[in-house]
C-alpha positions as a printed NumPy array, in Angstrom:
array([[ 25.89 , -16.014,  -2.459],
       [ 23.032, -17.985,  -0.873],
       [ 22.888, -15.892,   2.287],
       [ 23.173, -12.651,   0.315],
       [ 20.221, -13.477,  -1.914],
       [ 18.076, -14.653,   0.994],
       [ 18.665, -11.318,   2.722],
       [ 16.82 ,  -9.621,  -0.142],
       [ 13.488, -10.933,   1.126],
       [ 11.218,  -8.227,   2.536],
       [  7.988,  -9.946,   3.494],
       [  6.299, -10.917,   0.238],
       [  8.645,  -8.783,  -1.903],
       [ 12.291,  -8.711,  -2.904],
       [ 14.104,  -5.481,  -2.018],
       [ 17.699,  -4.383,  -1.949],
       [ 20.271,  -1.685,  -2.663],
       [ 20.698,  -1.253,  -6.404],
       [ 22.953,   1.812,  -6.62 ],
       [ 26.087,   3.002,  -4.903],
       [ 26.291,   6.483,  -3.508],
       [ 24.968,   6.277,   0.036],
       [ 27.726,   5.891,   2.615],
       [ 27.709,   2.586,   4.444],
       [ 25.365,   0.877,   1.978],
       [ 26.657,  -1.756,  -0.425],
       [ 24.883,  -2.822,  -3.615],
       [ 23.216,  -6.204,  -3.096],
       [ 20.72 ,  -6.459,  -5.947],
       [ 22.39 ,  -6.507,  -9.368],
       [ 21.389,  -7.52 , -12.926],
       [ 23.131, -10.866, -12.341],
       [ 21.101, -11.493,  -9.185],
       [ 17.946, -10.411, -11.02 ],
       [ 18.837, -12.945, -13.717],
       [ 19.049, -15.731, -11.125],
       [ 15.757, -14.641,  -9.56 ],
       [ 14.042, -14.562, -12.982],
       [ 15.181, -18.087, -13.696],
       [ 13.997, -19.256, -10.275],
       [ 10.578, -17.611, -10.735],
       [ 10.019, -19.668, -13.881],
       [ 10.853, -22.896, -12.012],
       [  8.521, -21.919,  -9.178],
       [  5.683, -20.926, -11.542],
       [  6.075, -24.094, -13.629],
       [  5.794, -26.206, -10.496],
       [  2.763, -24.346,  -9.104],
       [  0.794, -23.926, -12.332],
       [  1.623, -27.247, -13.931],
       [  2.327, -25.413, -17.197],
       [  5.606, -26.407, -18.895],
       [  8.227, -23.656, -18.884],
       [  8.263, -23.363, -22.669],
       [  4.519, -22.561, -22.619],
       [  4.712, -19.898, -19.893],
       [  4.426, -16.233, -20.882],
       [  5.636, -13.762, -18.264],
       [  5.353,  -9.971, -18.29 ],
       [  8.036,  -7.692, -16.828],
       [  7.466,  -4.047, -15.901],
       [  9.277,  -1.402, -13.884],
       [  8.766,   1.964, -12.219],
       [ 10.82 ,   5.114, -12.833],
       [ 13.909,   4.183, -10.826],
       [ 17.186,   4.69 , -12.68 ],
       [ 18.31 ,   1.151, -11.831],
       [ 15.118,  -0.298, -13.354],
       [ 16.211,  -0.871, -16.968],
       [ 19.367,  -2.806, -16.032],
       [ 17.515,  -4.97 , -13.493],
       [ 14.743,  -5.559, -16.041],
       [ 17.309,  -6.745, -18.574],
       [ 18.739,  -9.166, -16.013],
       [ 15.329, -10.459, -14.95 ],
       [ 14.232, -10.946, -18.571],
       [ 17.448, -12.78 , -19.38 ],
       [ 16.912, -15.139, -16.457],
       [ 13.315, -15.879, -17.426],
       [ 14.321, -16.646, -21.016],
       [ 17.202, -18.863, -19.886],
       [ 14.687, -21.014, -17.993],
       [ 12.78 , -21.59 , -21.218],
       [  9.806, -19.243, -20.722],
       [  8.662, -16.437, -22.998],
       [  8.874, -12.809, -21.854],
       [  7.029,  -9.626, -22.765],
       [  8.774,  -6.393, -21.761],
       [  6.061,  -3.993, -20.577],
       [  8.486,  -1.125, -19.951],
       [  7.285,   1.621, -17.587],
       [  4.302,   0.189, -15.743],
       [  2.639,   0.045, -12.339],
       [  2.338,  -2.774,  -9.846],
       [ -1.467,  -3.081, -10.274],
       [ -1.109,  -3.018, -14.068],
       [  1.315,  -5.929, -13.892],
       [ -1.265,  -8.014, -12.052],
       [ -3.952,  -6.961, -14.531],
       [ -1.7  ,  -8.204, -17.324],
       [ -2.78 , -11.675, -16.197],
       [ -6.439, -10.617, -16.536],
       [ -6.566,  -8.566, -19.737],
       [ -7.49 , -10.576, -22.842],
       [ -4.818,  -8.732, -24.843],
       [ -2.077, -10.128, -22.615],
       [ -3.323, -13.034, -20.434],
       [  0.168, -13.674, -19.074],
       [  0.761, -16.682, -16.81 ],
       [  2.829, -14.617, -14.404],
       [  4.33 , -11.155, -14.077],
       [  7.098,  -9.262, -12.303],
       [  7.244,  -5.592, -11.296],
       [ 10.611,  -4.009, -10.589],
       [ 10.025,  -1.477,  -7.833],
       [ 10.906,  -0.582,  -4.272],
       [  7.698,   1.398,  -3.714],
       [  8.429,   4.637,  -1.816],
       [ 11.978,   3.778,  -0.733],
       [ 14.93 ,   6.07 ,  -1.667],
       [ 16.286,   6.289,  -5.226],
       [ 19.145,   3.829,  -4.605],
       [ 16.815,   0.982,  -3.604],
       [ 14.977,  -1.387,  -5.896],
       [ 13.267,  -4.739,  -5.801],
       [ 10.788,  -7.104,  -7.43 ],
       [  7.136,  -7.951,  -6.832],
       [  5.644, -11.096,  -8.355],
       [  2.15 , -12.138,  -9.449],
       [  0.479, -15.325, -10.557],
       [ -3.176, -16.134, -11.158],
       [ -3.892, -16.027,  -7.406],
       [ -2.492, -12.51 ,  -6.982],
       [  0.661, -11.374,  -5.246],
       [  2.981, -14.068,  -3.982],
       [  3.2  , -14.907,  -0.283],
       [  6.178, -14.791,   2.078],
       [  6.905, -18.5  ,   1.755],
       [  6.775, -18.273,  -2.046],
       [  9.479, -15.607,  -2.049],
       [ 11.627, -17.696,   0.294],
       [ 11.355, -20.649,  -2.081],
       [ 12.205, -18.523,  -5.131],
       [ 15.253, -16.974,  -3.462],
       [ 16.488, -20.36 ,  -2.306],
       [ 16.237, -21.6  ,  -5.882],
       [ 17.945, -18.456,  -7.196],
       [ 20.923, -18.951,  -4.909],
       [ 21.749, -22.21 ,  -6.69 ],
       [ 21.361, -21.004, -10.293],
       [ 23.7  , -19.463, -12.86 ],
       [ 21.509, -18.947, -15.941],
       [ 22.6  , -18.135, -19.488],
       [ 20.329, -16.426, -22.02 ],
       [ 19.25 , -18.394, -25.074],
       [ 16.494, -16.468, -26.9  ],
       [ 15.421, -12.822, -27.213],
       [ 12.219, -11.58 , -25.51 ],
       [  8.937, -11.631, -27.409],
       [  9.149,  -7.854, -27.691],
       [  7.668,  -4.849, -25.904],
       [  4.056,  -4.09 , -25.087],
       [  2.356,  -0.826, -24.08 ],
       [  0.574,  -2.283, -21.078],
       [ -0.025,   1.039, -19.353],
       [ -2.289,   2.236, -22.195],
       [ -4.446,  -0.899, -21.896],
       [ -4.592,  -0.463, -18.131],
       [ -5.507,   3.243, -18.439],
       [ -8.266,   2.422, -20.935],
       [ -9.649,  -0.128, -18.481],
       [ -9.812,   2.513, -15.719],
       [-11.204,   5.164, -18.046],
       [-13.991,   2.85 , -19.207],
       [-14.886,   2.151, -15.583],
       [-15.482,   5.872, -14.972],
       [-17.527,   6.263, -18.163],
       [-19.728,   3.271, -17.336],
       [-20.287,   4.355, -13.723],
       [-21.263,   7.938, -14.587],
       [-23.177,   7.189, -17.813],
       [-22.857,  10.826, -18.874],
       [-21.294,  10.858, -22.317],
       [-17.668,  10.603, -23.382],
       [-16.453,  13.462, -21.159],
       [-18.237,  12.918, -17.83 ],
       [-15.552,  14.834, -15.887],
       [-16.067,  18.1  , -17.756],
       [-16.322,  20.944, -15.261],
       [-14.211,  19.184, -12.623],
       [-10.72 ,  20.377, -11.733],
       [ -8.456,  17.552, -10.55 ],
       [ -4.726,  17.897,  -9.924],
       [ -2.296,  14.993,  -9.695],
       [  1.12 ,  14.82 ,  -8.026],
       [  3.093,  11.856,  -9.348],
       [  6.274,  12.612,  -7.438],
       [  8.154,  11.647, -10.638],
       [  6.991,   8.06 , -10.193],
       [  4.998,   5.951, -12.663],
       [  1.553,   7.561, -12.269],
       [  1.826,  10.399, -14.791],
       [ -0.373,   8.442, -17.228],
       [ -3.361,   9.148, -14.978],
       [ -3.46 ,  12.714, -16.277],
       [ -2.998,  12.351, -20.042],
       [ -4.6  ,   8.93 , -20.505],
       [ -7.557,   9.146, -18.08 ],
       [ -8.445,  12.583, -16.69 ],
       [ -7.854,  14.776, -19.739],
       [ -9.629,  12.497, -22.262],
       [-12.642,  12.446, -19.905],
       [-12.802,  16.244, -19.859],
       [-11.253,  17.104, -16.499],
       [ -9.214,  20.267, -16.029],
       [ -5.814,  19.082, -14.76 ],
       [ -4.114,  22.481, -14.538],
       [ -1.587,  22.481, -11.706],
       [ -0.747,  18.775, -11.913],
       [  2.918,  18.362, -11.118],
       [  5.981,  16.112, -11.232],
       [  4.37 ,  13.892, -13.869],
       [  7.59 ,  13.099, -15.726],
       [  9.254,   9.865, -14.564],
       [ 12.542,  10.607, -12.806],
       [ 14.02 ,   7.857, -10.684],
       [ 16.11 ,  10.297,  -8.659],
       [ 12.874,  11.783,  -7.249],
       [ 14.144,  15.382,  -7.288],
       [ 11.01 ,  17.013,  -5.856],
       [  9.824,  14.792,  -3.017],
       [  9.55 ,  11.122,  -2.128],
       [  6.498,   9.674,  -3.929],
       [  4.847,   8.448,  -0.754],
       [  1.353,   9.385,   0.486],
       [  2.563,   8.962,   4.074],
       [  5.352,  11.529,   3.621],
       [  4.533,  14.957,   5.104],
       [  6.429,  16.871,   2.418],
       [  4.637,  14.934,  -0.324],
       [  1.217,  15.615,   1.192],
       [  2.046,  19.282,   1.658],
       [  3.075,  19.414,  -2.003],
       [ -0.278,  18.155,  -3.31 ],
       [ -2.141,  20.252,  -0.735],
       [ -0.458,  23.411,  -1.994],
       [ -1.245,  22.459,  -5.583],
       [ -4.946,  22.027,  -4.768],
       [ -5.219,  25.366,  -2.959],
       [ -3.136,  27.31 ,  -5.486],
       [ -5.214,  26.062,  -8.418],
       [ -8.635,  26.054,  -6.689],
       [ -9.018,  22.399,  -7.599],
       [-11.928,  20.165,  -6.621],
       [ -9.631,  17.26 ,  -5.739],
       [ -5.962,  16.42 ,  -5.51 ],
       [ -4.531,  12.927,  -5.967],
       [ -1.102,  11.652,  -4.976],
       [  0.343,   8.202,  -5.632],
       [  3.371,   6.271,  -4.503],
       [  6.064,   5.303,  -7.012],
       [  4.475,   2.107,  -8.337],
       [  0.86 ,   3.295,  -7.896],
       [ -0.436,   0.642,  -5.527],
       [ -1.137,   3.347,  -2.9  ],
       [ -2.815,   6.74 ,  -3.015],
       [ -4.134,   9.57 ,  -0.884],
       [ -6.134,  12.665,  -1.686],
       [ -6.681,  16.307,  -0.78 ],
       [-10.116,  17.949,  -0.808],
       [-10.931,  21.376,  -2.239],
       [-10.42 ,  23.101,   1.13 ],
       [ -6.917,  21.624,   1.474],
       [ -7.85 ,  18.956,   4.028],
       [ -5.882,  15.74 ,   3.612],
       [ -7.702,  12.47 ,   3.007],
       [ -5.236,   9.875,   4.234],
       [ -4.863,   7.338,   7.033],
       [ -8.261,   6.881,   8.775],
       [ -9.958,   9.407,   6.488],
       [ -9.152,   7.642,   3.224],
       [-10.458,   4.358,   4.677],
       [-13.61 ,   6.145,   5.861],
       [-14.091,   7.771,   2.447],
       [-13.757,   4.554,   0.447],
       [-15.982,   2.706,   2.936],
       [-18.646,   5.415,   2.616],
       [-18.555,   5.041,  -1.177],
       [-18.967,   1.26 ,  -0.917],
       [-21.528,   1.2  ,   1.925],
       [-24.766,   1.724,  -0.065],
       [-24.122,  -1.369,  -2.191],
       [-22.665,  -3.392,   0.698],
       [-24.967,  -2.928,   3.717],
       [-23.774,  -4.588,   6.916],
       [-20.497,  -5.653,   5.338],
       [-17.104,  -5.9  ,   7.053],
       [-14.287,  -3.393,   6.524],
       [-10.847,  -4.773,   7.403],
       [ -8.053,  -2.432,   8.48 ],
       [ -4.638,  -2.607,  10.067],
       [ -4.241,  -2.38 ,  13.826],
       [ -3.379,   1.333,  14.105],
       [ -6.716,   2.685,  12.89 ],
       [ -8.564,   4.766,  15.446],
       [-11.622,   4.293,  17.609],
       [-13.044,   7.261,  15.667],
       [-12.988,   5.161,  12.511],
       [-14.72 ,   2.271,  14.294],
       [-17.463,   4.647,  15.422],
       [-17.938,   6.022,  11.904],
       [-17.974,   2.625,  10.191],
       [-20.283,   0.961,  12.689],
       [-22.552,   3.735,  13.988],
       [-22.8  ,   6.022,  10.966],
       [-22.447,   3.6  ,   8.041],
       [-23.918,   0.489,   9.661],
       [-20.888,  -1.62 ,   8.75 ],
       [-18.617,  -3.885,  10.805],
       [-15.011,  -2.976,  11.536],
       [-12.371,  -5.681,  11.849],
       [ -9.254,  -3.98 ,  13.197],
       [ -6.72 ,  -6.618,  12.181],
       [ -2.924,  -6.659,  11.751],
       [ -0.382,  -4.415,  10.082],
       [  0.896,  -5.487,   6.669],
       [ -1.125,  -5.108,   3.472],
       [ -0.863,  -8.825,   2.71 ],
       [ -2.307,  -9.601,   6.141],
       [ -5.423,  -7.463,   5.669],
       [ -5.944,  -8.648,   2.088],
       [ -5.574, -12.313,   3.015],
       [ -8.08 , -11.824,   5.85 ],
       [-10.446, -10.208,   3.348],
       [-10.134, -13.203,   1.014],
       [-10.708, -15.578,   3.927],
       [-13.9  , -13.846,   5.084],
       [-15.357, -13.664,   1.588],
       [-14.569, -17.338,   0.993],
       [-16.647, -18.092,   4.097],
       [-19.589, -16.056,   2.835],
       [-18.998, -12.873,   4.875],
       [-19.045,  -9.832,   2.604],
       [-15.793,  -7.873,   3.04 ],
       [-15.655,  -5.356,   0.159],
       [-12.612,  -3.423,   1.414],
       [ -9.329,  -4.236,   3.137],
       [ -7.197,  -1.158,   3.714],
       [ -4.141,  -0.048,   5.63 ],
       [ -3.574,   3.464,   6.939],
       [ -0.558,   3.539,   4.571],
       [ -2.961,   3.83 ,   1.598],
       [ -2.863,   0.182,   0.469],
       [ -6.498,  -0.611,  -0.291],
       [ -7.885,  -3.775,  -1.889],
       [-11.437,  -4.032,  -3.196],
       [-13.253,  -7.317,  -3.584],
       [-14.726,  -5.997,  -6.846],
       [-11.199,  -5.471,  -8.211],
       [ -9.594,  -8.914,  -7.778],
       [ -8.511,  -8.126,  -4.182],
       [ -5.822,  -5.958,  -5.745],
       [ -4.295,  -3.069,  -3.814],
       [ -4.529,  -0.56 ,  -6.631],
       [ -4.052,   3.146,  -5.914],
       [ -5.309,   4.165,  -9.354],
       [ -8.5  ,   2.13 ,  -8.931],
       [ -9.125,   3.774,  -5.547],
       [ -8.615,   7.148,  -7.228],
       [-11.201,   6.149,  -9.843],
       [-13.706,   5.384,  -7.068],
       [-13.075,   8.842,  -5.554],
       [-13.455,  10.563,  -8.92 ],
       [-16.77 ,   8.82 ,  -9.607],
       [-18.013,   9.863,  -6.165],
       [-16.81 ,  13.429,  -6.773],
       [-18.667,  13.656, -10.082],
       [-21.873,  12.256,  -8.573],
       [-21.649,  14.667,  -5.62 ],
       [-21.049,  17.638,  -7.948],
       [-24.211,  16.804,  -9.91 ],
       [-26.156,  17.101,  -6.645],
       [-24.431,  20.362,  -5.743],
       [-22.498,  18.62 ,  -2.971],
       [-18.823,  18.208,  -2.141],
       [-16.889,  14.982,  -1.687],
       [-16.232,  15.692,   1.983],
       [-19.964,  15.246,   2.702],
       [-19.252,  11.501,   2.661],
       [-17.176,  11.71 ,   5.833],
       [-18.651,  14.756,   7.565],
       [-19.737,  12.551,  10.492],
       [-16.246,  11.091,  11.031],
       [-15.089,  12.602,  14.343],
       [-12.002,  14.779,  13.827],
       [ -8.519,  13.857,  14.962],
       [ -7.649,  15.885,  18.07 ],
       [ -4.315,  14.64 ,  19.46 ],
       [ -2.107,  11.697,  18.598],
       [  1.417,  10.393,  18.988],
       [  3.511,   7.425,  17.888],
       [  6.393,   6.34 ,  20.109],
       [  8.982,   3.697,  19.32 ],
       [ 10.588,   1.874,  22.246],
       [ 13.889,   0.221,  21.404],
       [ 14.448,  -3.208,  22.965],
       [ 18.059,  -3.469,  24.155],
       [ 18.561,  -7.233,  24.017],
       [ 19.355,  -9.749,  21.294],
       [ 16.364, -11.931,  22.151],
       [ 14.038,  -8.996,  21.474],
       [ 11.002, -11.024,  20.38 ],
       [ 10.874, -13.043,  23.57 ],
       [ 11.445,  -9.942,  25.691],
       [  8.825,  -7.983,  23.75 ],
       [  6.238, -10.707,  24.206],
       [  6.953, -10.733,  27.959],
       [  6.404,  -6.967,  28.013],
       [  3.072,  -7.352,  26.228],
       [  1.969, -10.076,  28.642],
       [  2.781,  -7.932,  31.672],
       [  1.333,  -4.794,  30.053],
       [ -1.953,  -6.638,  29.539],
       [ -1.968,  -7.984,  33.102],
       [ -1.386,  -4.53 ,  34.54 ],
       [ -4.155,  -3.054,  32.362],
       [ -6.565,  -5.789,  33.457],
       [ -5.73 ,  -5.109,  37.09 ],
       [ -6.591,  -1.436,  36.526],
       [ -9.902,  -2.405,  34.924],
       [ -9.103,  -0.789,  31.589],
       [-11.262,  -1.755,  28.632],
       [ -9.457,  -4.025,  26.146],
       [-11.182,  -4.609,  22.795],
       [-10.155,  -7.666,  20.798],
       [ -6.707,  -7.152,  19.335],
       [ -5.009,  -9.303,  16.709],
       [ -1.7  ,  -7.533,  17.191],
       [ -0.318,  -6.365,  20.515],
       [ -2.505,  -4.998,  23.315],
       [ -5.085,  -2.257,  22.716],
       [ -6.75 ,  -0.205,  25.431],
       [ -9.831,   1.932,  24.904],
       [-10.962,   4.812,  27.165],
       [-14.367,   6.499,  27.107],
       [-15.019,   8.2  ,  30.426],
       [-15.431,  11.738,  31.619],
       [-11.884,  11.569,  32.961],
       [-10.108,  10.437,  29.79 ],
       [-11.034,   9.452,  26.223],
       [ -8.953,   7.82 ,  23.496],
       [ -6.925,   4.662,  22.946],
       [ -3.471,   3.099,  23.32 ],
       [ -1.936,   0.319,  21.215],
       [  1.348,  -1.351,  22.172],
       [  2.704,  -3.922,  19.745],
       [  5.938,  -5.67 ,  18.786],
       [  7.573,  -4.972,  15.436],
       [  7.732,  -8.063,  13.228],
       [ 11.366,  -7.663,  12.228],
       [ 13.025,  -4.985,  14.342],
       [ 13.927,  -4.766,  18.063],
       [ 11.25 ,  -2.111,  18.551],
       [  7.883,  -1.834,  20.298],
       [  5.761,   0.873,  18.652],
       [  3.093,   2.531,  20.766],
       [  0.267,   4.519,  19.184],
       [ -1.8  ,   6.843,  21.357],
       [ -4.757,   9.004,  20.383],
       [ -6.641,  11.356,  22.674],
       [-10.323,  12.004,  22.118],
       [-10.253,  15.571,  23.485],
       [ -7.659,  18.258,  23.942],
       [ -5.558,  17.327,  26.964],
       [ -6.374,  13.61 ,  26.834],
       [ -3.104,  12.713,  25.109],
       [ -1.116,  13.847,  28.136],
       [ -3.33 ,  11.742,  30.409],
       [ -2.955,   8.692,  28.179],
       [  0.825,   9.124,  28.087],
       [  0.798,   9.083,  31.902],
       [ -1.212,   5.839,  31.851],
       [  1.138,   4.298,  29.274],
       [  4.173,   5.361,  31.306],
       [  2.801,   3.653,  34.408],
       [  1.907,   0.449,  32.543],
       [  5.396,   0.145,  31.001],
       [  7.376,   1.09 ,  34.104],
       [ 10.223,  -1.128,  35.255],
       [ 11.207,  -2.834,  31.998],
       [ 14.947,  -2.238,  32.138],
       [ 15.695,  -3.306,  28.551],
       [ 12.91 ,  -1.164,  27.058],
       [ 14.013,   2.344,  26.054],
       [ 10.967,   4.564,  26.641],
       [ 12.761,   7.896,  26.223],
       [ 10.544,   8.821,  23.241],
       [  7.514,   8.825,  25.532],
       [  8.83 ,  11.728,  27.618]])
């Protein structure tokens, strides 16, 4: 049992297979395992907080997945068996579960969100929060180790249920009203469509946009359905983005919003159908924050483009720290810089995870959407469109992502040797290498070729991803030729995707 539970760790989350039905995949996260994990979380939280178990109050929420209710029952049972009190928050979002520690109406000591983000319907997992935010990798390891040794029995019923999502929605709604200072319906005259992908974000329409006067005609897939019958609720998914794009164009909307299942990520579509994701969503949020944060630092993951660096630094007058992949990595770097006195208002991944300093360093897709909506309303009052914020961001011309499989068991050692040699070869060629916190990045800005290359080693898999972006039409082919030469001769590196 110990090894099985430990295998559920996925970075700073717990994730596993909760339903049968996919060939070759066996269920490994069950209500019984959730019960053990709930019990272990109480022990961990008691130790860290110094609050006795019988004084701890813990909230439990879930997204729309069909396995959610059974896992929630197991988790709640485990928490109660350890002596803590539980409040069942029902259908919720990951950011709302953190805010349940902040809101006066709840003020929980800890919280758990049952979700597997954008993963397929048969997956599920658990995210945890305490007063410091989301738990870290080592915290999850400790909790799972504890869980592997426990066999809890329930003793008391939960405290009851609580409509957390309504409190959370009111909090977001009030933020819009205060920022716009234009009566009780400041969104009147704006047409905003939402695609929830049958996840947990449907509340954004009936609890926020409609009460504030927005026209939401054309919003779709708002009903929770854990089988996700229409498309995967994932802002990085092409079908999902095409779905919200079509809804915007069909309904002549001013803005389209799309969220992932548990609403900690979002992307948008402008009135002309152009997608605001990846570099563009980071640029947009940074442009919104820039006037109140002059000269501040924007932290991103490693695969953001040189175009974004230009926009942030040359057009907005900000600093760009191109850091590491992993939303916890960029958020922790943001916390570190701010603790040292360097203003870092935004940490954001190209995946749509974005944490604002003003919002408890919480990666909250709904809060990012609120910032966009406020900016949209302010632009409309001036007769402008939202895209004016990023009109000076150079357009994407050509790009490619290639994944090189490493054909050896000791893939990390081999991958690091490849990176070392790749860097040496690039230095010998005189290629420009900006500081890189992950892998080796090359930057090109000559008449002959423009763009960038990033080669890195996957944290968990025997794969070396390579991202390439050309600055002009035809540059991608030239950069591929350079990348091919720099990676030549590594016999255990499968570069077939590059051809």
